[in-house]
N, C-alpha and C positions, 0 to 999 in steps of 0.2 A: 866758673864752676869751682867748687872746692877741689883741692888736689890731695893725693894720698898723704896721710899723717896730719892733715889740717881738718880734723873732724871735730864734731861737737862732743864726741865721746872721749873726754880727757881726764876722767877720774875713775878709780876703782870702786865700783858699786855693785849692788845686786838688786834683784826684783823677784816678784812672784807672779805666776800666771794663774788666773782664776776668772772664768767668764762670769758676767753679771748673773746669768741664770743659775749659777751654782752657789750663789751666796745664801747664807741662812736667812729665812724669812718665815712668816706665819701664813703666807697667802699663796702657797703652791709653787712659787718660782722666786728666785732671787730678784731683788729690786734695789732701788736707789735710796732706800731709807736707812733705818737704824743698823741693819745687818752690814750694809756697805760702809757706814761710818765706823762701826766696830772693827771691821776688817782693816780699814785704814789705820785705826789706832794700833792694832797689832803690828802692822807693817812698820809703822814709824817707831814704835817702842823697841822692836826687834832689830832695827837698823837697816831695813830695806828702803831703797830709794825709788823703786818703780813698781807699779802695778800694771800688768799687761792683761788686756781683755781681748776676746774675739770680737768680730764685727757686731755692732749693736743695732742693726736695721731690723725692720719688721719682717718676720719669717712666715712662710706658708707651709705647704705640704712637705713633710720630711723634717721640718723644724731646724734646718741647718742655717746658722748665721751667715754662711757663705752663699746662700741663695735667698736674696732679700727682694722685697717689693720696691725698694728704693735704695739708692746709694747715698741718700741725704737724710732720710727720715730716721727717727728713733723707734725702738720697739716699745709699743704701749704696755706690753706685759711687764716691763721694768719699772713702771710708775709705782711709786709708794702710795698705796691707797690709804694708809694711815694718815698721811698728810691731808688727804682730801676729807677724811673724817674730821680731823681737827679744824679744818677750815669751813666745815658745815656743808660741804658739797655731797657728802655721803653719810649715811647712818651706820653705826657699828653693826646693827642687825643685818644690814645689806652685805657687809663684808664677811659676816660669820661663815657663810657657805664655803668660802675659800680656805678658811682656817682648818677645814676638815681634810684638806688634801695632804698627800705625803710631805714630810719634811726632808727626806733623804734622796728624793729624786723628783723630776718634773713629770707629772702625768699630763701630757699636752692635750690629750683628748678631753679629759675632764676640765682642764683649764680653759680650753676653747669654749666649751658649752656654758661655763659659769662666769667667766671674766668679763666678756664684752657687754653683757646686759648690765652689770654693776657699773662699769665705767660710763656707759650711756646715761645712767641716772645722774652721775656727777655733771655730765654735760648739760642735761636738762635743767639743772639748778644753777648753771653758770650763766651770768649775764655779762657779756664783754664790755658793756657800757659802765657797769658799776663794780665788777670784780677784777682784782689783780692779785696774783699770787704774791705772798709776802716777800718783800725784798727783791722783786724781779720786775721785768718789763710788763707793760700792759699788753693785753692780747693784741691790740691793734699795732703797737710798736713791733711786737714779734712778727706778726703776719707780714707787715710791710717789709721788714728786713729779710724775710725768708721766702717771699712770694715767687721768686724765680724758679724754685723747685716745689714749693708748697702748693701752688695753684695746680700744676699738672698732677701731682701726687694725690691730692684730695679728690680731684675729678676721677682719676684712675680708680681709687678705692671705692668711690661711690658707684661707678659703673660695674666694678667687680661684684658689689653687693646686688646690683640689679640683675646681673647675669649669673646668679647662683655661685659666685666665687670662681667661676671658670677662668682659665687663662684668656687674655685678650685675643689670642689667635683664634679662639672659638667664638668670639662675639660676632654679631651681624656685621656685614662688610662696611656699612657706613660708619661704624665705630672703630674699625681697624685701620682705615685709610688715614695716614698722617696728614694728608692735605685737607681732610674734613674735620680734624679734631677741634680746630678753633671755632667751628660753626655748631658744635654740639650744644643742644639746648637741654638742660637738666630739668626733670620734674621736681615737684616739691619734696617727695621722699628722698630723691637723690641729692637735692640741695641740703637737706637735713643731715644726710650721711656725710656729705662733704664737710659740713660744719663740725660734726662730731670728730672727724679725723684731724681737722685743724686744731681743735681743742686738745686732743690727745698729744699732738706734737708740741703745743704750747706748754703743757704740763711736763712732758718728758724733758724738753730742753731746759726749762726752769730748774727741775730737780737735778739734772745732770750737771749744770753749771754750778749749782750750789755744792754738789758733792766734789766736783773738781777743785773748787776754791778751798774746801775743807781739807782735801788731800794735800794740796800745795802748801797750805799753812803748816801741815805736819811734816813737810819735807818729802812728800811722796808725789812723783809725777806719774801720769797715766799714759800708758802706751796703747794706742789704738791700732787696729788692723784694717788695712785697705785691700780687699780682694781685687786681684787684677781684673777679673771679669764681673759682669753683673748678670742677673737672671734674665732670661728671655721674657718671662712674665713679670715685668717691672715697669714702673712709671717711666723710667729712664729710656728704655727701648721703645715703649709705646709712643711716647711724646716727642722723642728726639731721634727719630729713625736714621737720619743722615749720618749719625755717629757710628752706626753699626752696619755690618753686612747682613741685613735682614730685608727681605722683600716686603712690599706694601701689605701683603696678606699674612705676613709672619713666617713664611717659608724660609728655610735655611739650606744653603748648598753645603755648608761645612760648619762644624762646631769646634769648641775648644776642648782641650784635654791634655794629658801628658802621656808619653810613651811608657812602656814597661819599665819599672824601676823598683827600688827597695820595697815600696808599699804594695805593689801589685804586678803580677806576671803578665797581665794583659794591659797594663797601663790604667789610667783613670779617664773615663769618658764623662766629662763634666756636662757637656751639652749646651754650654753657654754660647750666645752669639759672639762672633769675632768683631773686633773693631775695624772701622773704615779709617785706617791710619792716614791715608792720603787726604781725606776730607778733614780729619782732626788737625793735621799739620797745617793745612791751608788756612784754617781759622785760628791758628795760634794755640791749639789744644785748649780751647775755651772751656769745654765741658770738664776736662780733667782738672784744670785750674780751679774751677768752681767747686769741684768735688774735694780737692785738697783743702781749699780755703774753708769750706764748711766743716770738714773733719778737724781742722786745727782749732775750731771754736770749742770742740769737745775734748781734744787730746793734746798732751804736751809733746808727744813723740808719735810718729806714724811708722808702722811696719808695712812695707810693700810686699804683700803676699805674691809668691811666684814671680820674683823679680826677673828671673831669666827670660820670662815672656816678653820683656821689653827689648831684649836683644834679638831673640828669635823665638817663635812660638809654634806649637804643634797644632797642625790643622787636620782635623779628622772629617772625612766625608759623612754627611748627616745620616746616610743609610748604614754606616758601619756598625757591626754588632758590639765592638769594643774599641779601645783606643790604640790597639797594636797596629792598626792600619791608618797611617797618616804620613805627613811630611812637614818639614820645618820651613817656615817662611820668616823673612826679616821683620823685626819689630821697629819701633820708632827710634830706638837708640838714644844717643845723648841729647838729641834735639828736644825731646819731651822734658828732660830734667833741666835743661837750660831755660826752657820756658817757665817751668815751675820755680826755679831759683830766682828768675827775674820778678815773678809775681809775689812770691813769699820768701824773701831772702832770709837766711839763717834759720830756717825751719829744721827740725831734727827728724831724720829718717833712718830706718833700719832696712836693709835689703835682705829678704828671705831668698838666699842664693843656694837653695838645696837642690838635690836631684843631680841629673847629668849636667855638669858645668863645663862648657867649652871655653876657648880662649876669648871669644867675643863677649861672653857673659862676664868673665873675669875682668876684662879690660873696661867694660862698661861700669862695673862697680868701682874699679880703681879711678875712673874718670870722675865719678860722682863724689868719691870720698866717703860714701856711706859705709858704716860697719856692716859686715856680713854675719852669717850665722854658722854655728857649729853645734852638732848634736852629739852628746856623749855616747848615746846608744849606737851611733853609727860608726864607732871607732873600730869595730871588728866585723868581719864577714864581707869586706869589700876588697881591700888590697893590702899589701904589706906596709905601704907608706901612707896610711890613711890620714887625711888632713883633720879628721875628727878626733884624733888622739891628742891629749893635752900637750904633749911635748912639741907638737907642731903648731900650736895656737899662736895667733898674732895679737897685738894690743888692740887693734881696731876691729874687734869682733864681739858678738854677743853669743855667749855659750848657754845652751840649754841642756839639761839632763834628758829631756824629751819635750814633746809638744802635745797639743790637743789631739793630734793624729796618731800618736804613738801609744803603745802599751805603757802603763806606768813603769817606772824603772824597776820597782820591786818585781812586778810581773815579768819583765824582761829578764831579770836575773834568774828568776825561778824557771824560765823556759829554756835557758841555755843548756847545751849538751855538747859532748864530744870535744873537739879541738877548740872551738870557740869558747866553751866554758872554761877550759884550762887557761887559755890566753887571757880572758877577762879576769878570772880569779887571781892569776899571777900578777897582772898589771896593777889591779886595784887592791891586792892583798885581801881577798874576800874569803879565803879558806876557813878562817875561824869565825867569820861574821859576814855571811852572804846577804848583806842588806845594802840599802841605798846610801847609807851615811858616808862611806868612804869614797863613793863615786862623787857625791856632792862636795866633799872636802877637796877632792882633786880638781873639780871645776873652780871652786873658790880660790884654790892655791895657784891656779894658772895665771898667765900674764894677761889674759883677756880682760878688758876693762869692765865688762858687764856680764854678769851671770844671772839668768832668769830661770826660776825653777817652778814647775807646776806644783800647786799646793798638795796634790796627791803624793808627790815625791817628798815634800817637806814632812808629811805624815807617814811616809813609808807604806802607803796603801798598795794593795795588790790588784789583780785583774778586775775585781768588782768595781773599781773606781775609774775604769777607762772612759774617756769622754766621747771619742769618735773612732770608728774604724773605717778608713777610706775604702770605697768600693761597695759599701753596704748602706742600706737606706732605712733599716729597722733598728730601733733600740739605741740610737745615738743621741747625744746632747742632753741626756737625762740626769747625769750624775750631779749630785749636790753635796756641798759641805754641810753635814748635819749639825744641828746645834751642839750635840755632844762632841763631835770632832772639832768644832770651832773652839769649844771650851778647852779641849786638850791643847790645841794650837796656842791659844791666847794665854792660858794660865800655866801651862807646863813647859812650853817650848820657847817662849819669848827670850828667856835668859840664855838658852842654848844657842839660839841663832844670833843673838847680840854678841855672844862670846866668839862665835865663828866670824862674824863681821869684823870684830876688833882684831882677831888673830890674823886675818888675811887683808886687813886694811880696806874694808868695804863698807864702813859705817856711813849712813846717809849724812848729807850736809848738815841737817838740823842737829842731829846727835853729835856730829863731829865738832860743831861749834861749841856745844855744851859739855864736851867730854872732859871729865876732871881727872885725867891721868897725870902721873908724874911729868915734870917739864920735859925730860928727854923723850918720853913716848908721845907727849902732846906735839912736840916739834915734828916727829915723824908723821903724825897724822896731818899736820898742816902742809907738809910737802906733797902729799899724794895727788891732790887735784891738778897740780901743774906738770905732772909727768907727761912727756911727749914721746918717749921712745920705750 
């Protein structure tokens, strides 16, 4: 295993956080087309080295990317339909209905009713024997390489369609019993639905890999997010029940969550099934290694969401009204990460070590060598020696002004009052300018090697731009970067952020190689990536 200070994070750089759904597009939700490439162009030109996204799996009720139908599949909503028009699989008139949807938020209800029928028309015109997407694998090559998860996923989605999109725990018994899954015979409509979902994944993976190659050419690496838990209503739990503490009929004795913390006085009751860690350890963590390997096809860096759950995790009785009633149990610890390291050596990981962190969690992160996280907004309101204050930061850390779960930093500043307001305004010198800019500069000036900023904070947006509020299920995941806001970012802010990156030695590698500064300053740039302390 890596040891502390032997980490992949050995250069001063920065990144931006923007989920794919929030990208500008003309079809109701962000996608992998021109809007994504334009965003990469901005990041590269402004000196950013990383683009972080939320999980990209297919979502269901609630639209949360952290509750997906599969830990392996991609979200078909993110498919760029314009490419399918250009390839003759769709007509412009068929896509026109989506162009009427809002550009500044995602209307998931309208999207659901309009999108799937359009995408199905593309599948109807696609012949896997004669069609291949330009510059990519054939459909058969893709299916063969992904069959280990694609077979159960497409069957799962076909049966969801048959049973009115209900959770598999509500299906007839013969379709819930894991011992009978291999014997399921699908009808012709179900086989057609299965074929459609296989096609959607083929297109998603083709477009994603093309976008990743484009970003990498521009000096931008993509950071993906690995939720520690998967949804109960997922192909993973339905088809590979032994990996989870779930009964044959789908009943749960206990579920996942976190105790009361900064985000919620009653904790967060996630409701996800818990892992059968004894079984997973016995088979060498096979499912986890497959999951990591699949994710590394899409991302350059992976962030382990809720890293502390690998040291010990909060177990909540399934009947509990909230997450305040629960108990800690031991997680897999270092053995999981040793198995991952053997399977995918030198992969790049970030540990989301937020919340209540005990010595076991701290030691586990030290053992792995993974950089942890610090949140600027958490610097006050906890204790006098808060590790989220910049003067306590370490080199092997990723600093965020906030995350997808926080209020935007401007909204946070605006909400401060009393002693906390005085402390924050004094520390960041906000009295004459109570905006996010000086907090962002403090993050950039810190010794932490990587700073990642939500795009909302790059633009200084307020409460209207919040992405998610933990503990609520309505109105989340809808915010989008409007075309007008993107124009502001790309045409008015590029030089400002490039100047910040140069000032604090955080220019991405591509720009750094081409940086035409005076020799004495160029030498200083050249030394930055080799810093170890």
